[in-house]
C-alpha positions as CSV (number, residue, x, y, z in Angstrom):
1,M,-54.0,30.6,-90.4
2,T,-54.0,27.8,-88.7
3,A,-53.5,24.5,-90.9
4,K,-55.4,21.9,-88.6
5,M,-58.8,21.0,-88.3
6,R,-60.8,21.4,-84.8
7,S,-62.5,18.1,-85.3
8,G,-63.4,18.0,-81.7
9,L,-65.4,21.4,-81.9
10,L,-67.3,20.7,-84.8
11,L,-68.3,16.9,-83.5
12,R,-69.6,18.7,-80.5
13,T,-71.5,21.3,-82.1
14,C,-72.9,18.8,-83.9
15,M,-74.4,16.9,-81.1
16,E,-75.0,19.6,-79.1
17,I,-77.2,21.1,-82.1
18,L,-78.8,17.6,-82.0
19,R,-79.6,18.0,-78.4
20,E,-81.2,21.2,-78.9
21,R,-83.1,20.3,-82.0
22,G,-84.3,16.7,-82.2
23,R,-84.3,15.2,-85.6
24,M,-82.6,17.2,-88.3
25,T,-81.9,16.8,-92.1
26,S,-78.3,16.5,-92.6
27,R,-78.4,19.8,-95.0
28,A,-79.6,21.5,-91.6
29,A,-77.8,20.3,-89.2
30,V,-74.5,21.1,-91.1
31,D,-75.7,24.3,-92.0
32,E,-76.5,24.9,-88.5
33,I,-73.0,24.1,-87.7
34,G,-71.4,26.5,-90.0
35,R,-73.8,29.4,-88.6
36,R,-72.6,28.5,-84.6
37,V,-68.5,28.2,-85.4
38,D,-66.3,30.8,-86.4
39,L,-64.5,28.8,-89.1
40,T,-60.9,29.8,-90.2
41,P,-59.7,29.8,-93.2
42,Y,-58.3,26.6,-93.3
43,E,-61.5,25.0,-92.1
44,L,-63.3,27.1,-95.2
45,A,-60.9,25.8,-97.9
46,P,-62.1,23.2,-100.9
47,V,-61.2,19.8,-101.0
48,K,-60.7,17.8,-104.3
49,S,-64.3,17.7,-104.6
50,G,-65.3,21.3,-104.0
51,R,-66.4,20.9,-100.7
52,P,-65.1,23.0,-97.6
53,R,-63.1,20.9,-95.7
54,W,-64.7,21.2,-92.9
55,D,-68.0,20.0,-94.0
56,V,-66.4,16.9,-95.2
57,D,-64.6,16.5,-91.4
58,V,-68.0,17.0,-89.6
59,R,-69.8,14.4,-92.0
60,F,-66.6,12.0,-91.4
61,H,-66.5,12.2,-87.5
62,S,-70.3,12.3,-86.9
63,G,-70.2,9.0,-88.9
64,N,-68.0,7.6,-86.5
65,A,-70.1,8.7,-83.9
66,A,-72.9,6.6,-85.2
67,S,-71.0,3.8,-85.4
68,V,-70.2,3.8,-81.6
69,G,-73.8,4.7,-80.8
70,W,-73.9,8.5,-80.1
71,L,-75.7,9.4,-83.5
72,V,-78.2,8.1,-86.0
73,K,-77.6,8.8,-89.4
74,Q,-80.5,7.6,-91.2
75,D,-82.1,8.5,-94.5
76,N,-80.5,12.1,-94.7
77,T,-82.2,12.7,-91.5
78,W,-79.4,12.8,-88.1
79,W,-80.4,12.3,-84.3
80,I,-78.8,11.9,-81.3
81,T,-79.4,9.2,-78.9
82,D,-79.1,8.7,-75.6
83,A,-75.5,7.5,-75.4
84,G,-74.7,10.3,-77.2
85,A,-76.5,13.0,-75.0
86,A,-74.7,11.5,-72.0
87,A,-71.3,11.4,-73.9
88,L,-72.1,15.2,-74.4
89,D,-72.1,15.2,-70.3
90,R,-69.3,12.6,-69.6
91,Y,-66.9,14.4,-72.1
92,P,-67.5,17.8,-71.3
93,S,-64.1,19.4,-73.8
94,P,-63.9,19.1,-77.4
95,D,-60.7,17.2,-77.4
96,G,-61.9,14.7,-74.7
97,L,-65.0,14.0,-76.7
98,I,-63.3,13.4,-80.4
99,S,-60.6,11.3,-78.6
100,E,-63.0,9.3,-77.2
101,V,-65.1,8.8,-79.8
102,T,-62.1,7.9,-82.2
103,S,-60.8,5.5,-79.7
104,R,-63.9,3.6,-79.8
105,Y,-64.2,3.6,-83.4
106,R,-60.9,2.4,-83.5
107,E,-61.9,-0.6,-81.5
108,I,-65.0,-1.3,-83.6
109,Y,-63.2,-0.9,-86.7
110,A,-60.8,-3.2,-85.8
111,S,-63.0,-5.6,-84.3
112,R,-65.3,-5.4,-87.6
113,K,-62.3,-6.0,-89.8
114,E,-60.8,-8.8,-87.8
115,A,-64.5,-10.3,-87.7
116,R,-64.7,-10.0,-91.4
117,R,-61.0,-11.5,-92.1
118,K,-61.9,-14.5,-90.3
119,L,-65.9,-15.4,-91.0
120,G,-65.4,-14.2,-94.4
121,G,-65.9,-17.2,-96.1
122,K,-68.7,-17.8,-93.8
123,V,-70.7,-15.3,-94.7
124,A,-73.0,-17.4,-97.2
125,A,-73.9,-20.0,-94.4
126,I,-75.2,-17.2,-92.1
127,A,-77.1,-15.7,-94.5
128,A,-78.6,-19.0,-95.9
129,A,-79.9,-19.3,-91.8
130,L,-81.0,-16.2,-91.6
131,E,-83.2,-16.3,-94.4
132,L,-84.8,-19.2,-93.2
133,V,-85.6,-17.6,-89.7
134,P,-89.4,-17.1,-90.3
135,K,-91.7,-13.7,-89.0
136,G,-92.6,-14.7,-85.4
137,S,-89.2,-16.3,-84.7
138,W,-85.5,-14.8,-83.9
139,T,-82.0,-16.0,-83.4
140,S,-79.2,-15.1,-81.4
141,H,-75.5,-13.8,-82.3
142,E,-74.5,-17.1,-80.1
143,D,-76.9,-19.5,-82.1
144,L,-74.8,-18.4,-85.2
145,A,-71.6,-18.2,-83.7
146,E,-72.0,-22.0,-82.7
147,L,-73.0,-22.8,-86.4
148,V,-70.1,-21.3,-87.8
149,G,-67.4,-21.9,-85.3
150,A,-67.1,-18.4,-83.8
151,S,-67.2,-16.1,-80.5
152,P,-70.7,-14.3,-80.3
153,E,-68.5,-10.9,-80.4
154,E,-67.6,-11.7,-83.7
155,V,-70.6,-12.5,-85.5
156,A,-72.0,-9.4,-84.1
157,H,-69.3,-7.1,-85.6
158,L,-69.8,-8.9,-88.9
159,L,-73.5,-8.5,-88.9
160,A,-72.9,-4.7,-87.9
161,D,-70.2,-4.4,-91.0
162,G,-71.2,-3.8,-94.7
163,E,-74.8,-4.1,-95.9
164,A,-77.1,-5.8,-93.8
165,L,-77.8,-9.4,-94.7
166,P,-81.5,-10.0,-95.1
167,N,-83.4,-10.8,-91.8
168,A,-80.7,-9.7,-89.9
169,Y,-82.8,-7.9,-87.6
170,R,-83.8,-10.8,-86.1
171,V,-81.1,-11.5,-84.5
172,L,-80.9,-10.4,-80.8
173,T,-78.8,-11.2,-78.2
174,A,-78.2,-14.4,-75.9
175,D,-81.2,-13.3,-73.5
176,G,-83.4,-11.7,-76.2
177,T,-82.9,-8.1,-76.2
178,V,-81.9,-6.0,-79.3
179,P,-78.4,-5.4,-79.6
180,P,-76.9,-2.0,-78.6
181,A,-76.6,0.5,-81.5
182,G,-73.0,-0.4,-81.5
183,Q,-73.8,-4.0,-82.7
184,L,-76.3,-2.8,-85.1
185,N,-75.7,-2.5,-89.1
186,F,-76.5,0.8,-90.2
187,A,-79.7,-0.1,-91.7
188,Y,-81.1,-0.5,-89.0
189,R,-80.0,2.0,-86.5
190,G,-82.8,4.4,-85.0
191,A,-85.4,1.8,-85.9
192,D,-87.7,0.5,-83.4
193,L,-86.8,-3.3,-83.6
194,R,-88.7,-4.2,-80.9
195,A,-91.8,-2.9,-82.5
196,R,-91.0,-4.4,-86.0
197,L,-90.7,-8.1,-84.5
198,A,-93.4,-7.5,-82.2
199,A,-95.6,-6.6,-85.3
200,E,-94.3,-9.9,-87.1
201,G,-95.8,-12.1,-84.2
202,V,-92.3,-12.0,-81.8
203,E,-93.4,-11.8,-77.8
204,F,-91.7,-9.8,-75.7
205,N,-91.6,-10.0,-71.8
206,G,-90.4,-6.6,-70.9
207,D,-87.7,-5.9,-73.3
208,R,-86.9,-9.8,-73.8
209,A,-88.2,-11.8,-76.4
210,S,-89.7,-14.9,-75.7
211,A,-87.7,-18.2,-75.6
212,E,-90.4,-20.1,-77.2
213,Q,-90.0,-18.6,-80.5
214,Q,-86.0,-18.6,-80.4
215,L,-84.5,-20.8,-83.2
216,P,-81.3,-22.3,-81.7
217,A,-78.3,-23.5,-83.2
218,E,-79.3,-27.2,-83.6
219,V,-82.3,-25.9,-86.0
220,L,-80.0,-23.7,-88.0
221,Q,-77.3,-26.4,-88.4
222,E,-78.9,-28.2,-91.5
223,L,-80.0,-25.1,-93.2
224,A,-76.3,-23.5,-93.0
225,V,-74.2,-23.9,-96.4
226,E,-70.4,-22.5,-96.0
227,E,-69.9,-20.8,-99.4
228,P,-68.4,-17.1,-100.4
229,A,-71.1,-14.3,-100.4
230,S,-69.6,-13.0,-103.4
231,P,-67.2,-13.4,-106.3
232,R,-63.1,-13.5,-105.4
233,A,-59.9,-13.5,-107.3
234,W,-57.2,-16.1,-106.9
235,L,-53.7,-16.4,-108.3
236,V,-52.8,-20.3,-108.4
237,R,-49.2,-20.9,-109.7
238,G,-48.5,-24.1,-111.9
239,S,-45.2,-23.4,-113.9
240,N,-42.9,-25.6,-111.4
241,V,-45.1,-28.4,-110.0
242,D,-42.3,-30.6,-109.1
243,G,-40.5,-29.6,-111.7
244,V,-42.7,-29.3,-114.3
245,D,-44.4,-26.2,-115.9
246,L,-48.0,-27.5,-116.1
247,V,-49.5,-23.9,-117.2
248,P,-49.4,-24.8,-121.0
249,Q,-51.9,-28.0,-120.4
250,W,-54.0,-25.6,-118.0
251,L,-54.6,-23.2,-121.2
252,A,-54.9,-25.8,-123.2
253,D,-57.7,-28.3,-121.7
254,G,-59.3,-25.6,-119.4
255,F,-58.5,-26.0,-115.7
256,V,-56.4,-25.2,-113.1
257,S,-55.1,-27.9,-110.0
258,L,-53.3,-28.6,-107.3
259,A,-51.0,-32.0,-107.2
260,A,-53.1,-33.3,-104.2
261,A,-51.7,-36.7,-105.1
262,Q,-52.1,-37.9,-101.0
263,L,-55.2,-35.9,-100.9
264,P,-58.4,-38.3,-100.5
265,P,-61.5,-37.2,-101.8
266,T,-62.8,-34.7,-99.0
267,D,-66.1,-32.8,-98.2
268,I,-65.7,-29.5,-99.5
269,L,-67.7,-28.0,-96.9
270,A,-65.5,-30.0,-94.3
271,G,-64.5,-27.3,-91.4
272,D,-61.1,-26.5,-90.7
273,T,-60.5,-29.1,-88.0
274,E,-61.6,-32.1,-90.3
275,L,-59.3,-30.9,-93.5
276,R,-56.4,-30.4,-90.7
277,Q,-57.2,-34.2,-89.5
278,V,-57.4,-34.9,-93.3
279,V,-54.0,-33.5,-94.5
280,D,-52.2,-34.8,-91.2
281,Q,-52.9,-38.2,-91.7
282,A,-52.1,-38.6,-95.4
283,Y,-49.3,-36.3,-95.6
284,R,-47.8,-37.4,-92.3
285,H,-44.4,-37.9,-94.2
286,K,-43.9,-33.8,-94.5
287,N,-43.2,-31.6,-92.0
288,Y,-45.4,-29.6,-90.2
289,S,-44.8,-26.3,-91.8
290,V,-45.6,-28.1,-95.1
291,R,-48.6,-29.5,-93.4
292,E,-49.9,-26.1,-92.6
293,R,-49.5,-24.7,-95.8
294,L,-51.3,-27.5,-97.2
295,V,-54.3,-27.2,-95.0
296,A,-54.3,-23.1,-96.0
297,E,-54.2,-23.9,-99.8
298,F,-56.5,-27.1,-99.7
299,G,-59.0,-24.7,-97.9
300,M,-59.1,-22.0,-100.3
301,F,-59.3,-24.4,-103.2
302,L,-61.9,-27.0,-101.9
303,R,-64.3,-24.5,-100.0
304,Q,-63.6,-20.8,-100.9
305,M,-63.2,-20.8,-104.6
306,R,-66.6,-21.1,-106.5
307,A,-67.6,-21.0,-110.0
308,G,-67.8,-17.4,-111.5
309,D,-64.3,-16.2,-109.9
310,T,-61.9,-14.8,-111.5
311,V,-58.3,-16.6,-111.5
312,L,-54.7,-15.6,-112.3
313,T,-51.6,-17.9,-113.4
314,T,-48.3,-16.7,-114.5
315,Q,-45.8,-18.0,-116.4
316,G,-42.3,-16.4,-117.1
317,G,-43.3,-13.4,-115.8
318,R,-46.9,-13.3,-118.1
319,F,-50.3,-13.6,-116.7
320,Y,-53.0,-15.5,-117.5
321,V,-56.8,-14.6,-116.6
322,G,-59.8,-16.8,-116.4
323,I,-62.9,-17.3,-115.1
324,I,-63.7,-20.6,-112.7
325,D,-66.4,-22.6,-114.7
326,G,-67.6,-25.4,-111.9
327,P,-66.7,-27.3,-109.2
328,V,-64.3,-28.9,-108.0
329,E,-63.0,-32.1,-109.1
330,F,-61.1,-34.9,-108.1
331,V,-58.6,-36.9,-110.9
332,D,-56.7,-39.5,-110.9
333,S,-53.8,-37.9,-112.6
334,T,-51.5,-40.0,-114.2
335,D,-48.3,-37.9,-113.3
336,R,-49.8,-37.6,-109.4
337,R,-49.4,-33.7,-110.1
338,S,-52.9,-32.2,-110.9
339,N,-55.3,-34.6,-108.9
340,L,-57.8,-31.7,-107.8
341,R,-58.7,-29.6,-110.4
342,R,-61.4,-26.4,-111.3
343,P,-62.5,-26.0,-114.7
344,V,-61.4,-22.6,-115.7
345,R,-62.6,-20.7,-119.0
346,W,-59.6,-18.8,-119.8
347,L,-59.7,-15.3,-121.4
348,N,-56.2,-14.3,-123.0
349,Q,-54.3,-17.5,-124.1
350,S,-52.7,-15.5,-126.9
351,R,-52.4,-12.2,-125.3
352,P,-51.3,-12.5,-121.7
353,F,-50.6,-9.4,-119.8
354,D,-47.2,-8.2,-118.7
355,L,-46.4,-7.3,-115.2
356,P,-46.4,-3.8,-116.2
357,E,-50.0,-3.9,-117.2
358,L,-51.2,-5.0,-113.6
359,A,-52.5,-2.1,-111.5
360,S,-51.7,-1.4,-108.2
361,P,-51.8,-4.0,-105.3
362,L,-51.7,-6.7,-107.9
363,P,-47.9,-6.7,-108.5
364,I,-47.3,-6.8,-104.6
365,L,-49.7,-9.4,-104.0
366,V,-48.4,-11.8,-106.8
367,Q,-44.7,-11.8,-105.6
368,S,-45.9,-14.2,-102.7
369,Q,-44.4,-17.5,-103.1
370,D,-47.4,-19.5,-102.3
371,D,-49.1,-21.5,-104.8
372,V,-52.5,-20.1,-104.1
373,I,-52.8,-16.7,-103.3
374,D,-56.5,-14.6,-102.4
375,L,-56.7,-11.5,-104.7
376,T,-59.8,-10.7,-103.7
377,N,-58.6,-7.5,-101.8
378,A,-57.4,-6.6,-105.2
379,L,-60.9,-7.1,-107.2
380,D,-60.4,-3.8,-108.7
381,A,-57.5,-4.2,-110.4
382,V,-58.8,-7.5,-111.3
383,D,-61.6,-6.0,-113.0
384,Q,-59.3,-3.6,-114.5
385,L,-58.0,-6.7,-116.6
386,L,-61.7,-8.1,-117.4
387,A,-62.6,-4.9,-118.6
388,Q,-59.3,-4.5,-121.1
389,L,-60.1,-8.2,-122.5
390,D,-64.2,-7.2,-123.0
391,A,-62.7,-3.9,-124.8
392,G,-60.6,-6.2,-126.9
393,K,-57.8,-3.8,-126.7
394,V,-55.0,-2.7,-123.7
395,I,-55.8,0.0,-121.6
396,A,-53.2,1.2,-119.7
397,P,-53.7,1.0,-115.6
398,E,-55.3,3.4,-113.7
399,A,-52.8,5.6,-112.0
400,P,-52.5,5.1,-108.5
401,P,-54.3,7.6,-105.9
402,A,-52.1,10.2,-104.7
403,Q,-50.0,9.5,-101.7
404,A,-51.2,11.3,-98.3
405,D,-48.7,14.1,-98.3
406,L,-47.7,16.0,-94.7
407,A,-49.0,19.5,-94.4
408,D,-46.8,22.7,-95.2
409,V,-44.4,24.0,-92.4
410,T,-46.5,27.3,-91.2
411,D,-45.5,30.7,-89.8
412,E,-47.8,30.0,-87.0
413,L,-46.1,26.6,-86.4
414,A,-42.7,28.1,-86.2
415,D,-43.4,30.8,-84.1
416,A,-44.9,28.8,-81.7
417,L,-41.9,26.4,-81.7
418,L,-39.6,29.5,-81.8
419,T,-37.6,27.9,-84.3
420,D,-36.4,28.7,-87.9
421,R,-39.0,28.2,-90.3
422,V,-36.7,27.0,-93.1
423,W,-35.0,24.5,-90.5
424,L,-38.3,22.8,-89.9
425,D,-39.2,22.6,-94.1
426,D,-36.3,21.1,-94.2
427,I,-37.2,18.6,-91.0
428,V,-40.3,17.8,-93.1
429,E,-38.6,17.7,-96.8
430,L,-36.6,14.9,-95.1
431,L,-39.5,13.0,-93.4
432,R,-41.1,13.3,-96.9
433,Y,-38.2,11.7,-98.6
434,R,-36.9,9.3,-95.6
435,Q,-40.3,8.5,-93.8
436,Q,-38.6,7.7,-90.6
437,I,-36.5,10.2,-88.8
438,V,-34.9,10.5,-85.3
439,F,-34.0,13.5,-82.9
440,Y,-31.5,12.7,-80.8
441,G,-29.6,15.0,-78.3
442,P,-29.2,15.5,-74.9
443,P,-31.8,15.8,-71.9
444,G,-34.1,18.6,-72.5
445,T,-33.5,19.7,-76.2
446,G,-37.3,19.3,-76.7
447,K,-36.8,16.3,-78.5
448,T,-40.2,14.9,-77.7
449,Y,-42.3,18.3,-77.9
450,L,-40.8,18.9,-81.2
451,A,-41.8,15.6,-82.1
452,T,-45.5,15.6,-81.0
453,R,-46.5,19.0,-82.0
454,L,-44.6,18.5,-85.1
455,A,-46.6,15.1,-85.9
456,E,-49.7,17.1,-84.9
457,H,-49.6,19.7,-87.4
458,L,-48.6,17.6,-90.3
459,T,-51.6,15.3,-90.4
460,E,-54.9,15.0,-88.4
461,R,-54.6,14.3,-84.5
462,H,-56.4,11.1,-84.8
463,A,-53.6,10.0,-87.2
464,V,-50.8,10.3,-84.6
465,T,-50.0,7.7,-81.7
466,L,-47.5,7.4,-79.8
467,V,-45.4,4.8,-77.8
468,Q,-42.6,5.0,-75.6
469,F,-39.7,2.0,-75.9
470,H,-38.2,0.7,-72.3
471,P,-36.5,-2.7,-72.0
472,S,-39.2,-4.7,-71.5
473,Y,-41.1,-3.7,-74.6
474,T,-41.1,-6.1,-77.1
475,Y,-42.6,-7.5,-80.6
476,E,-45.8,-8.5,-79.3
477,D,-46.4,-5.5,-77.2
478,F,-45.3,-3.2,-80.7
479,F,-46.6,-5.4,-83.3
480,E,-48.9,-8.1,-82.6
481,G,-49.0,-10.9,-80.1
482,F,-50.8,-13.8,-78.6
483,R,-52.7,-12.6,-75.2
484,P,-54.9,-14.1,-72.8
485,E,-58.4,-13.5,-72.6
486,P,-61.3,-14.7,-70.5
487,T,-63.6,-17.3,-71.9
488,D,-67.5,-17.7,-70.8
489,D,-66.5,-21.0,-68.9
490,G,-64.2,-18.9,-66.7
491,S,-60.9,-20.4,-68.5
492,L,-58.3,-18.6,-70.5
493,R,-57.6,-18.7,-74.2
494,F,-54.8,-17.0,-76.1
495,R,-55.9,-15.0,-79.2
496,L,-53.9,-12.7,-81.4
497,R,-53.9,-8.9,-80.5
498,P,-53.0,-6.0,-82.6
499,G,-50.0,-3.7,-81.1
500,P,-50.2,0.3,-81.8
501,F,-48.0,-0.5,-85.1
502,R,-50.0,-3.1,-86.5
503,R,-53.1,-1.0,-86.0
504,L,-51.6,2.2,-87.4
505,A,-50.2,0.5,-90.2
506,D,-53.7,-1.2,-91.2
507,D,-55.9,2.1,-90.5
508,A,-53.1,3.8,-92.9
509,R,-54.0,1.1,-95.4
510,E,-57.7,1.8,-95.0
511,H,-57.2,5.6,-95.5
512,P,-54.5,6.1,-98.2
513,G,-55.6,10.2,-98.6
514,T,-54.2,10.2,-94.8
515,A,-50.8,10.5,-93.4
516,Y,-50.1,8.5,-90.4
517,I,-47.5,9.2,-87.9
518,L,-46.1,7.1,-85.3
519,V,-44.0,8.8,-82.8
520,I,-41.4,6.2,-81.0
521,D,-40.1,8.1,-77.5
522,E,-37.1,6.8,-76.2
523,I,-36.2,4.7,-79.1
524,N,-33.1,3.4,-77.8
525,R,-34.6,2.5,-74.6
526,G,-35.6,-1.0,-76.0
527,N,-33.9,-3.9,-77.8
528,L,-34.7,-3.0,-81.4
529,A,-34.2,-5.6,-83.2
530,K,-36.3,-7.6,-80.7
531,I,-39.2,-4.8,-81.0
532,F,-39.4,-4.6,-84.9
533,G,-38.4,-8.2,-85.9
534,E,-39.4,-8.4,-89.8
535,M,-40.7,-4.9,-89.7
536,Y,-36.8,-3.9,-89.9
537,F,-36.9,-5.1,-93.5
538,L,-40.3,-3.5,-94.2
539,L,-39.1,-0.1,-92.9
540,E,-36.4,0.1,-95.8
541,Y,-38.3,-1.8,-98.6
542,R,-41.9,-0.8,-98.2
543,D,-42.8,-2.2,-101.5
544,Q,-42.2,-5.7,-100.8
545,R,-44.2,-8.5,-98.6
546,I,-43.3,-10.5,-95.7
547,S,-44.6,-13.3,-93.7
548,L,-45.3,-12.5,-90.3
549,Q,-44.4,-14.6,-87.1
550,Y,-47.9,-15.0,-86.0
551,S,-50.3,-14.0,-88.4
552,Q,-51.6,-16.5,-91.0
553,E,-51.2,-13.8,-93.9
554,G,-47.9,-13.7,-95.8
555,D,-48.1,-10.9,-97.7
556,F,-47.9,-8.1,-95.4
557,T,-46.4,-4.8,-96.2
558,L,-46.2,-1.4,-94.8
559,P,-48.2,1.6,-96.6
560,R,-46.4,4.5,-97.8
561,N,-48.3,7.1,-95.9
562,L,-47.2,5.7,-92.7
563,Y,-44.4,7.6,-90.8
564,L,-42.0,7.2,-88.0
565,I,-40.6,9.9,-85.4
566,G,-38.2,8.8,-82.9
567,T,-36.5,10.5,-80.2
568,M,-33.4,9.8,-78.3
569,N,-31.5,11.0,-75.6
570,T,-27.8,10.6,-76.4
571,A,-26.7,11.2,-72.3
572,D,-26.4,7.4,-71.8
573,R,-24.3,6.9,-74.6
574,S,-27.1,5.2,-76.2
575,I,-26.8,6.4,-79.4
576,A,-23.7,4.5,-79.6
577,L,-25.2,1.0,-79.4
578,V,-27.4,2.1,-82.4
579,D,-27.0,-0.7,-84.9
580,A,-26.3,-0.2,-88.5
581,A,-29.8,-1.6,-89.9
582,M,-31.0,1.2,-87.7
583,R,-29.0,3.7,-88.7
584,R,-29.6,2.7,-92.4
585,R,-33.5,3.2,-91.9
586,F,-34.0,6.4,-90.1
587,A,-32.4,9.7,-90.9
588,F,-31.0,11.2,-87.9
589,V,-31.4,15.1,-86.6
590,E,-29.2,16.2,-83.5
591,M,-30.5,18.7,-81.3
592,H,-27.9,20.1,-79.5
593,P,-28.1,23.2,-77.4
594,D,-24.9,24.5,-78.9
595,K,-26.3,24.0,-82.6
596,P,-29.5,25.2,-84.1
597,P,-32.6,25.1,-83.5
598,V,-31.6,24.5,-80.1
599,K,-29.1,27.1,-79.6
600,D,-30.4,30.4,-78.1
601,L,-33.8,28.6,-77.6
602,L,-34.3,30.1,-74.4
603,R,-33.3,33.4,-74.9
604,R,-36.1,33.5,-77.8
605,W,-38.4,31.9,-74.9
606,L,-37.5,34.5,-72.5
607,A,-37.4,37.8,-74.8
608,K,-40.9,36.5,-75.8
609,R,-42.3,36.8,-72.6
610,G,-40.6,39.8,-71.6
611,L,-38.1,38.4,-69.1
612,P,-34.6,39.3,-68.4
613,P,-31.7,36.9,-70.2
614,T,-30.0,35.8,-66.7
615,A,-31.6,31.9,-67.1
616,A,-30.0,32.2,-70.5
617,D,-26.8,33.2,-69.7
618,L,-26.5,30.9,-66.8
619,L,-27.4,27.7,-68.7
620,D,-24.7,29.0,-71.2
621,R,-21.9,29.3,-68.8
622,L,-23.0,25.8,-67.2
623,N,-22.7,24.2,-70.7
624,Q,-19.3,26.0,-71.3
625,R,-17.6,24.2,-67.8
626,L,-19.0,20.8,-69.2
627,A,-16.3,18.9,-70.8
628,D,-18.7,16.7,-72.7
629,A,-20.7,18.0,-75.2
630,D,-23.0,15.0,-74.7
631,Y,-23.9,15.8,-71.3
632,A,-25.2,19.4,-71.8
633,I,-28.2,20.4,-70.4
634,G,-31.1,21.2,-72.3
635,P,-32.9,24.6,-72.4
636,S,-36.1,23.0,-71.6
637,Y,-35.7,22.3,-67.8
638,L,-36.3,26.4,-67.5
639,M,-39.3,26.7,-70.4
640,R,-41.9,26.7,-67.7
641,D,-44.0,29.7,-67.1
642,E,-44.2,28.6,-62.8
643,V,-40.5,28.7,-63.1
644,Y,-40.4,32.6,-63.3
645,A,-44.0,32.9,-61.4
646,K,-41.4,33.2,-57.8
647,P,-37.8,33.6,-59.8
648,D,-35.4,33.0,-57.1
649,E,-37.4,30.1,-55.6
650,G,-38.4,28.6,-58.5
651,F,-35.1,29.0,-60.8
652,N,-33.2,27.6,-57.4
653,R,-35.8,24.7,-57.4
654,V,-35.4,23.7,-60.8
655,W,-31.7,24.3,-60.4
656,R,-31.3,22.1,-57.2
657,H,-33.8,19.2,-58.0
658,D,-33.6,18.6,-61.7
659,I,-30.5,19.4,-63.3
660,L,-27.9,19.0,-60.6
661,P,-29.2,15.5,-59.9
662,L,-28.1,15.0,-63.9
663,L,-24.3,16.5,-63.2
664,V,-24.0,14.5,-60.1
665,E,-24.6,11.3,-61.7
666,H,-22.2,12.4,-64.7
667,H,-19.8,13.2,-62.2
668,Y,-20.3,9.6,-59.9
669,A,-16.4,8.7,-60.5
670,D,-14.8,12.2,-60.8
671,R,-14.6,13.1,-57.3
672,I,-15.7,16.7,-58.5
673,D,-17.6,18.6,-56.2
674,V,-20.7,19.5,-58.1
675,L,-22.5,22.2,-56.1
676,D,-19.1,24.0,-56.2
677,R,-18.6,23.4,-59.8
678,Y,-21.9,24.0,-61.3
679,G,-23.9,25.8,-58.4
680,L,-25.9,29.0,-58.9
681,D,-23.4,30.8,-56.7
682,S,-20.6,30.1,-58.8
683,L,-22.3,30.5,-62.0
684,R,-23.3,33.9,-61.2
685,A,-20.0,34.7,-59.9
686,A,-18.1,33.9,-63.5
687,L,-21.0,35.9,-65.3
688,P,-19.7,39.3,-66.9
């Protein structure tokens, strides 16, 4: 039984059926896929919900295809778009099709997530403006972007993500055309928005709406109100404000506060630029890092908090929960420690929560040293606290969801890799326990092949990413960094872009039920301390949070369902250059021609193909003549079918052009005749 989903085949079959049949109910489409595909026992096996694994996979990946505009899934009806039909022709192989849709979806997902992060506090301003776009009018992504200080692309991604905002179908592109499917919210996919707008009175010249009916940013400007769209949760620290514990006063008088001793009364709707100017002027005696922190904290306290939000505070390891009960207030505090306040209705003064009672991820989030912490990503855990208070009793926090696990080794995998299953089982157990391993050994021992094949078996293929380190590889390439991008006026601006490790970590955090694996080829070729940066700490302490070099967020973690597999070539002595920090964080697995599983691997490969063992005999004799085990030659050079298509010619070519050059470099300063010592004639003569 193959323990692997054929996601590409299932998605391609789905799209072909929809191209043939047109619109179908989701149930009919899925049933037809089941009739056409010869499903494996693994694919037919049920998941926890009881549904077959393949059924879940089809619905998941067809959803990705809908997100990129290839399919429409609406009201339990599915159909293919023109772009989807073209994709079937452009990507004829199932693997190519699933790879493309996954790649496109990741780009869209990352863009939408970034837009939601950046514009989350401005959703209400956008919604307020959209509510005032009447029938017979339209606005554009560019107009909304100008309104809230963002890019048109960010606004488009925000509108396409999550629940559709009212009147969002009245937002068109800059030239008045209906946005492409990838920029449309799920609620509008498949609908004839041009006809809908025309029925409301919008006039079209071809595909373009009348410019006279457009509501520009200037008109929308006075209508926008910058306010969070939904309740949020916060933690505000007050147990050490200039050396004084204010929490007892907060609980007694019903408020939370920031010192804000030098902050003048400020418009709560002031943008980031205006607020920064006020802080820079009022706190010019502080260094820039303090001013940056104050801008962030004042911004959250002034503009993002609102009545109805939940707020937590802590004192001596115990946590108090309350509800913000009114607008922000500037108070002339006599001790200058609580000038900026928000009224709070505290709920558990007599019965604070202890840290073990907080559900995940609150215990990690509250480790941040900031005075104001956004807990909105932990709303479910906060709601559990509120539910306990409403019930008047203590309810044990829900157990965290089961962590994604790696698939078990199968006989089929061991047979395909010509490797003992017990050894593979040990490697998988080691990866489960340590989460980071490195295969190391001489060239040609199959380290990269084993790492990639094993990773693709242990999880879904889309959850595996491969990178290769080299001397010029940096933290900015690997994790995140600022990269130039052109603007509409032809100039360049620098924008923070995620690298493969950041993208994979974010994907793993969003999909805790899936194991994600990063394969790092030639891990010792780069400057590891420079590439990993603060990630070195998180590789060892995944339950801890750390500030990042470039991002504003100060509470980044590595999810538990993220694994790393590295490969390392020892022929250049580079394993000796790996520092103690690297050795402590990774488990090292040796792959040497004289030791299992590489020992006799070539013999097993030859025997499986009915070929004589001569090649293995010659390789063994060669490695016996090498005085240095680190320069032993691995079998993969000779494990290619084309080598034996014309045995003498192919074998001689590999020996002459692949193997001997390695030995020439090894003996560069030894004055040894490599051809005489390691040539085929010499080795054949030494065979029994």
